[in-house]
N, C-alpha and C positions, 0 to 999 in steps of 0.2 A: 505433519500434514499441513497443507497450506490452506489457508483460508477459511473458514467458516464465517466470514464476516463480509458480506457482500457490500463492501463498503457501501454493503454495509460499508465497508471500508471507507471510512470517512466517506462513505458511501456514495452517494450519487455523484460523483464528481471529481475528483481530486487530482492533484498532482501526485498524490501518493498512489493513486490508481488501485484502489481496492485491496490494499493490504495495510495492516496496521501493526502497531507494536505487539498487540496481543495475538496475532495469528501466527500460524506455524512458520510464516515467512521470516520471523524475527526482523521486522523492518521498522525503521523509524520514519514516520511519514514526514514528507516535506510540507505537507499541508497541516493546518490546524488539527488538533486532536479530535475534533468533533464534527466532522462533516455530516451532512444529512444522511440518514441511514436508509435511503429509500430508492434504490434504482429499480428494484423489481416489485415493489409494493404499490399497487394501484388503488385509487380511490374507488368507492362503490360504483359499479358499472352504470347504475341508473343515473348517476350524476355526471358522467363523462361520456359525451358522444364522440363519434369518430373525429369530428373537426377539432374538438378540444384536446383529444388524445394526441392528434398530430401536432397541435400547437405546443402541448406539453413536451413532446419529444423534441421539437425544434428548440425550445427554451433550454432543455436539459443538454442537448448536443452543443449549443453555443456556449452555455455556461460551463460545461465540462471542458471544452477546449480552452476557454479563457482561464479557468481555474487551474488547469494543468500548466498552462503557460506561465501564469503569475506564480504558481507554486515552484516551478522550476527556477524562475528568475529569483525568487526569494532565496533559494538555496545558493545560487550563484553569488548573490550580493553578500549573504552571510559569510560565505567562503572567502570572498574578496576582502571583507572587513576583518575577519578573525584569522584567516589562514587555515591550512590543513594540519597544523601542529597542535600543541597541547591546549591552547586557548580555544581553538575551534572544537577540539575534542571535548573539552569541559562543557562548552555550550551545548553540544549535541547530547552529552550524557545527562546534563541537567534537564534538558527538554524531554528526555524519555521518562523521567521519573513521574511527572503528572500523567503521562500517557499510560504508564504501567498501572497506576492506581485507578484511573478512569476505566481502562479495559477490564480490570478485575471486577469493578463495581457494576459497570453498566454496558460496556462496549458490545460484547457478544450477546448478552441477554437482551439488549435493546433490539437487535435485528431478529434473533431467533424466537423471542418470546413476546416482548412488549408490543412490537409493531403489529404482529398478527392479532394480538388481543385488542389493540386499539381499533383495528379495522373491523373485527367482529363486533365490538361494542358499539361502534359507529352505526352498524347495520341493525342491531337488535334492540338497542336502548331507545326508549321513547323520546329522549332528549338528544338523540344522535351521539351519544357517548360523551356529552359535555361534562357531566358530573364526574364520570369515571376519570376522564383526562385531568380534571381539576384536582381530584384526590391524588392521582399519580404524580402530577407536577408538584403538589405540596409536599408529598413524601420525598420526592427526588431532591427538592431544594434543601430540606432538612438533612437528608442523608449525605448529599454532596458537600454541603457546608461543613458538616461534622468530619467528613473524610478529608477535606482540604485542611481543616484545622489540625487534625491528627497527623496528617502527612507533614505539615510544617514543624510540628513538635519532633517528628522522627526524621528530619532532613539529614542529619548527620549519619544515622544508621543506614538510610537509603543510599546515601553517597558511598558509604563503605561497601554496600551490597553490590552496586553496579559499577562503581569506579575503582574498586580494588583497595589495597592497603594504603595507609597514610604514607605520604612521601615528603621529603624535605623541600621539594620544589614549589610548594604552595598549591599544587594541583587539586588536591582533595578540598582544600579550603575554598578554592575558586568554584568548584562544582557545587559545594554546599551553599555558597553565597548566591550563585545564580539560581539554584534550586529553590531557595527561600522566596525568590521573586516569582518563580514560574509555577510553583506547586498550587497556588490558587487557581491556575488554569483548570484544575480538576472540576471546580464548581462551574465555571463558565462553559467548559467543554460539554459536561453532562447536560447543563441547561439548554445549550444550543442544540444538542442532538435530540433531546426530547421535544423541544418546540418544533424542530424540523419534522419529527415524526407526526406530531399533531397536525401540522400544516399539510403534509403529504397525504394523510388519510382523509383530509378534507378537500383534496383536489388542487392544492396550491403548491406548485413546484418551483416557481421563479425565485422567491426569497431564499429558500434553503439552498438553491443552487448557486446563487450569486453572493450570499453573505460571506462564504469563506474567502471570496476574492478581496473583500474589505480587510480581512485578517492579513492576507498576503501583502496587500498594499501598505498597511501599517508597518509590518516588519521590514518590507523593502525600504520604506522611508526611514525607519529607525536605523537600519544598517547604513543607508546613505548618509544620514546625519552623523553616525559614528565615524565614518570615513572622513567627512568634512571637518569634524572637530579634532579627531585623534590621528587621522591619517590611516592609510592602508599598509600596514607593516606588521610583521610578526613580532610579538612581544612575549615575554615569559609570563607564566601565571602570577608570579609575585609582583609583576609590573602592572597588573590590572588594578587600577585605582578604583576607589568607590564610585567615582563618576562614570567610569567605563562600565562597571558592572550594573549600576542602576540604569544606565541608558539602554544597554542591549537586553538585559533581563526584563526591565520594566516595559520596554517597547514590545517585547514578545508577549508579555501578559496583556498589555493593552490591546493588542491585535485580537486576541481571543475574546476579550470582554466586549469589544466593539462588534465583533461578529454576533455574539449572543444578543446584545442590545438591538442590533439591526434587524433581528427577527421579530421583535415585539409588535411593531406596527402591523405586520402581516397577520398576527393572531386576531386583531380587531377586524381586519379586513374580511376575514373568513367567518366572522360572527362569533368567535370564541372569546369568552370573558374569563379572565383568570381570577378565580375566587378561591381563597384558602379554604380547604376542607380537611378536617382531621379525623373523619370517620373512615379510617384506613381498613377496617374489617370488610368494608364493601368492595375493596379491591380484589379480594380472594387471594391474599398473599400466599396461602398454602399452595394453591394451584400454581401461582406464578413461580414459587420456589421449586416445586416439583418439575415444572417445565424447563426452568432455567438451570437446574442442577448440573446437567451434563455439559451445557455450554460453559458454565463456571469451571467445571473440571477441565474442559478443553483449554480455556484461557489460562488457568493456573499452571497446567503442565507447560504450555508455551512460554509462560513467564520464567520458568526455570531455565529453559533454553536461552532466553533473552539475558538472564543474569550472567550465565556462563559466557555468552557471546560478548557482552560489554566488558566483563572482567578481562577477557583475553585481548580484546581490541584496545582497551585502555593500557594494559601492560605493554602492548606493542607500540602504542603511541608514545609512551614514556621512553622508548628506545629509538625515537625518531623514525618510526615506520608508520605505515598507513593505520590510522586509528578510526574512531567512530564517525568523524565527519566525512572522511573519504569513503568509508564503507557505505554510509548513508547516501552519499551522492551517487555512487554506482548502483545501489539498489533502486534508487529513484529512476534511473535510466531503464532498468529492467521493468519496473512497475509501469512506466510510461508506455512501453511497447505492449505490455500485458493489458493495460487498461484500455488502450485504443482498440486492440484487436481481440484478445481473448475475452475480455469482459463483454464486448459487443456480441460475440458469438454465444456466450453463456446467457446474456440477457435475452437473446432471441430463442434459445432452446429451453430456458428454465420454465416458462409457462407451458410449453408443449409437454415437457417431461412431467411436470406437476399434474397436468390434466390427464396424461396417460396413466400415471400412478393412481390417481383418484378413481379412474374408470377400470382399473385392473388390466389395462393394455400394456403389460410389461414388455412385450416384444417391440412395441412402438417406442417405449422409453429406451430400450437397449439400442434400437436402431438410431435414435437421435444421439445417444451417447457415443456410439461408434462414429457417426458422421461428424459430430463435434470434435472428437479426438483427432480424426484425420485432418479436418480443416484447420484446427489450431496448429497442429504439427507442420502442415504444409505452408501455412502463411507466416508463422513465426520463425521458421528455420532460416530464411535469408537475413532476417534482422539479427538473429544470433550470430550468423557469419559476419555481418558488418561489425557487430560489437567486438568480435574476436580479432578480425583482420585489421580493423581500423581503430583499435583501442587507443593507440597513441595519438593519432590526429583528432579523435573525438575528445580525449582528455585535454589536449592542448588548445583546442578550439573553444570548448565549452567552459572550462574551469580555470584556465590560467589567467587570473585577473588579480590585481592588487596584492594582498598578502598571500594569496594562493599561488605559490611560486613554482618554478620549474621542477624542483624535486617533488613537490606535492602532485603535480600533474603526471610525472613519471610513475609515482606510486599508484595513482588512480588508474593508469593504463594497465598495470599488472593485475589489479583487482578486477577491472572490467574484462580482461581477457579470460580470467577464470569464471567470472560471473556469466559470461555468454553461454556456458554449458548448462546453466540453471534455468534459462528462459522457457524452453519447451517443457521440461519436466514440471516446472512450477505450474504452468498453465494447465497441463493435463491433469495434474493432481488436484487442482482446484475444481476442474470440471467434474471429476469423479466425486469430490466432496459434495458438490451441489446435487449430484444425482441422489445421494443419500437424503439430502434435505427435501428433495422432490417427493420422496416416498411417503411421508416425511419421517426422518430418523436422525436425531442429533446424538443419540447414544453411541452408535457405531463409530462415527468420526472422532468422537472424544476418546474412545478406547484405542482406536488406531493411532491417535496422536501420541499416546504414551510411549510405545516402542519407537515411533518415528523420531520424536524429540530425543529420546535416549540415544538412538543411533547417531543423530546429528551431533549431539554433545560429544559422544565418543570419538567420532571422526575429527571434529574440530580440535579437541584436546590432543589427540595423537599427532595431528599435523602441526599444531603449535609447538609441541615438545620436540618433534623430529626435525623441524626446520628452523631457520633463523626468524627473528621478528619481522624482517622485511617481507616474509611470505605469509604472515599471519592473516592479513586481509583476504588474500587469495585463498588461503586454507579455509577460512570461514565460509567462503562462497562454495568451495568444493564440498564442504560438509553439508551445506544447503542442498546442493545438487543430489548428493547421495540420498538424503532424506526425502526429497521430493520424488525421486524414482521409487523408493521404498513405499511411500504413501500411495503412489499411483498403482503399483503392483498389488499392494495389500488391499486397496479399495476395490480393484477389479476382481480380485479373488473372492472377496466377501460379497460383492454385488451379484456375482453369477448365480448363486442359489436363489437370489431374490428376484432377478429380472430375466434370467436365462442367458443364452449366449450373446455376447456383445460384439461379435464379428472380429475376434482377435486375429484371425488369419488375414482378413482384409486390412486391418490396422497395421499389421506387420509388413504386408506387401507395400502399402503406401509409405510406411516409415522407411523401408529399404530404398525405395525410389527417391524419397526426399533426402535421405542420407547421401546418395550418390550425387544428386543435384547440388546439395549443400557443399560437399567436399570439392566438387568440380569448380564451383563458383569461388570457394575459398582459395584454391590454388591459383586460379586466374587472377583474382583480386590481389593476392599477396605478391604475385609477380609484377603486376602493374604498379602497385604502390612502391615496390622496391626501385622501380625505374624512374619514379617521380622525384623531383627535388625535395630535399629535407631528409634528415637522418632520424635518429631516435629522439632527438630534441628539436623538432622543427619550429620555425618561427610561426606566428599565427597565420600569416598569409600562406606559407607552405602547408600548414596543417589543414587549412580550409580547402586548398587545392587538392590535397590528398583525399580529403573526405568527400568532396564532390565527385571527383573522377573515380576514385575507388568505389564509392557507393553505387555510381551508375554502372560500372563494370560488373560488380557483384550482382546487382539486381538484374541486369540484362542477361548475364550468363546463367543465373539461376532460372530465370523465366524461359530461356531457350532450352535448357536441359529438361525443365519440367514439361514443356510441350513435347520434346522429343521422347521423354520417358512416359508420356501420357499420364501424368499425375492429375487425376480427375478434378480434384479440388482446385487446382490452378487453371486447368483448361476451361472449366465451367465459368470462372470469373473472366478469363480472357474472352471467351465467346460472348458473354453478356455485354462486356464493354464494346466489342466489335458490333454487336447488334444495335446498341444504343447510338454509337457513332455513325452507323449506316442509315439511321432514320432521317 
């Protein structure tokens, strides 16, 4: 199942666009591991008027755009510095290790349990929840510090778990060396996430939104310095000197540390004083544990899927096929589209669905869910078509820099072609997940996640065994697609007894029209791209030309067919634009 972490998902913002290592998406965020976890959690209503709410929305929108942009640039520069072969894969694998530990300890629980509790204590405590937050931060610092230390001691077993068996090429040693530098990110990631939550519940959104950008800039600068000193060329793992490892690994850790430290002044600005408190019984740990148990289960099951994914990708990478870095780049493209469009729709619908559930208006909740499903499908479909038809020019335009060579770009295009199939199912499955959270119910998504992850693992292993390593990255994406479809169908089936009919007939009719429009635009787009200069390995100029012309043709064709087929979710948007332009 996808998501239970509304970025949460590195949440309010990110290049990773609301998916993290711990969610069912098996995604390695391009952003820091600890974005603020608060897109949908608002401060007490009495403290935020309409004007300030509008200002907060503007800050979040601009911050989100800049964060996504710098996050994407961060990945491009890392790819240019390290390449899409074993060294780049080792860096990506090492970076996922602190993410895995952070997710298990805090990630899902932060969004589903701690943030709502902080909001409630902010309202009911006479001190505005200050003492409670102080206790929580004190406990978190101790727990995160202990977890980071333990993870450092277990760096080698963690490398084996995610990176696969020891090999003679020095790959495992490189992953371990980078991991030892990056694992302290667990501490700074958790600290940053908790401080962001405290700030958000006090109506301060600017610092948590912009702090991750500091992280991105530090890593971009680190990768740029790496290129300036060592050059942009592919090297073997055994050629990674201590200086190279210290620079790229230490710079990544420094970025997260600066992000966390950058939030501290904002705490004082909102009147919060960080005082160490050790009376942890006042936190109600038993209640927190009970509330967070199902989310921990959700995250734990997803981690099993992540372990399998990384083992398979690392095995493929060792055979000169698409590995973790290329997979991560492609998934980031999916999450960027999902974050800009689907997350915006979910953000708008979530308060409505939550209010309807609280009032027992389940028919209204079902209507919003149906409307959201149709809208997400109709709007994301042409983007999926662009990803599929324009996979080669996208890969060569965006990623072919420095050590990320032509072969890496070609491998990226194959993975992106397969990944295009996952975009709509992922968004729909996440929308249904949040319908459960609106009820509120974290138990059912956790239980659904078990067979979904098992299905994903099964499909991915079968495809890996049945085909060559060069198909492994694409096979992982196909496994994702199958699991997202299963998650959406399972969620819809289990939601119906709770909320009633969700308009399946209308959803299917809209989906059929969207499929026709998407297929038509794909055919036209493919024909046009074939007529344009550039073959399967276009130059950058040819790739950009294919991308611009092909994208315009696909978008125009889809829009025309949507109007002809009367896809309401598209015609409404077109009508609104026409009315605004006519003013």
